[in-house]
N, C-alpha and C positions, 0 to 999 in steps of 0.2 A: 208456349201456350199459357195463357193466364190461368191462375189457380182460382177455383171458385170460393165463394164465401164459406161453404161448408168445410173445405179443406183448411182454410185459415182458422176457423173456429176450432176444428178438431186438433190442429197443431198447437194452437195456443192453449187449449184445455189440457191436452196430454202433457204439455211442457209444464204447466202450473202444477198438476198433480205429481208428476215425477220430481220436479224440483222441491216441492213441499216435503214429500216423503224423504228425499235425500237429505235435505237440510235438517229435518227433525231427527233422522237417524244419526247424523254426524254430530249435531250440536248437543243432543241430550236435553233439550229444553223441556221444562215441565210446567212453568207458570204461564198464565194467560198472556201477559205482555210479550214474553219471549216468542211464544207460538204465533201470536198476531204479527209480530215483526217479521218472522220467517215467512208467513203466508203472504204478507205484502211484498216482500222481496221476490217470492216465487211468482206472484202475479206480474210484477215488473218484467221478470225474465220471460214469462209466457207472452206478454205483449210484444216484447222485442222479437221473440221467435215468430210470432204471427206476422210481424212487420216484414221480416225477412222472406216470408212465403208470399207476401202480397205482390201482385204483378207490378212491374215497372212501367211507367208511362213515358214513352219516348216523346221527345219534343216533335211537334209537327214539322214535317220536312218543308224547307223553303221552296218556293216555286222555282223552276229552272230559269236561269238567266236567259234573256233573249239572245239569239244568235247575232254575232256582230254583223253589221251591214256591209255589203260588198262595196269595195271602193268605187267611187264615181269614175265612169269611163272618161278618158281624156277625149276632148273634141278633136284633137289632131294627133294621129299616131306618131310615135317617136321616129319612125323611119321616113316619114314624109316631111320634106323641109317646109318651113313656114314661108308664107308669101313674102317676098322682098328680101329673104335671107340668102346667104351664099351657100 
């Protein structure tokens, strides 16, 4: 069953927030450039997580191949001798 847009947005947003908080807690960054870099990394992780939740589009199925034609019936059955033959 395909996931809705709301599910993808929620997954991406929650992942961004959780990743940002985790990276800030682990790194101990205090300056603006370091925090900005961590937020950009968290947004990339969130986008990746939202992509994983997105529905997979299957390739359209090829139309079925036509049934093979029946072999042409022989005009002379094999058990009947041909005229003029022995």
